[in-house]
C-alpha positions, 0 to 999 in steps of 0.5 A, spaced: 881 581 650 879 578 658 876 572 661 872 572 667 871 566 670 867 562 675 867 555 678 861 554 683 858 547 685 851 545 684 846 542 689 845 534 687 840 534 681 840 541 680 845 541 674 839 542 668 836 548 673 842 552 672 843 551 665 837 553 663 837 559 668 843 560 665 840 561 658 834 564 659 836 569 665 843 571 665 846 570 658 840 574 655 841 580 660 850 578 659 850 580 653 847 587 653 853 588 657 858 593 654 865 590 652 862 583 652 865 578 647 863 570 647 860 566 653 861 559 655 857 555 661 861 549 662 858 543 666 862 537 670 855 533 672 858 528 676 862 533 681 856 538 681 860 543 679 860 548 673 865 554 670 863 561 667 866 563 662 865 570 659 870 573 655 870 582 655 874 588 650 877 591 656 878 589 663 875 595 665 868 592 662 869 586 668 870 592 673 864 595 671 860 588 672 862 589 680 861 596 681 854 596 678 852 590 682 850 586 676 855 580 678 852 580 684 845 580 683 846 574 677 848 569 683 843 572 686 839 568 682 841 562 683 840 561 691 837 553 693 841 552 686 848 554 688 852 550 693 857 554 694 859 562 692 863 562 686 870 562 686 872 568 681 878 570 677 880 574 671 885 572 666 889 576 660 887 572 653 895 570 652 893 565 647 888 562 642 887 557 637 882 555 633 882 550 627 
């Protein structure tokens, strides 16, 4: 399993708008993508920052998002909400534990 992690600053006062945009506009499209497993959206309102984690079956699934322009199209929806460009990284899941 692979995880694409994006970290981005949000303009002050726009956190709820960012969360709503992810929930209403990004997530419905994300779940339709090949290899999608799950999605987490983490918020740090005090520092105006969010972290997006989405989990995929294979690294090829993540690469396809880049090559198809899907990732860029989703980022473009946040013009006026994002205060910076997302910092993006991809990791292989090494371990998972849950009670």
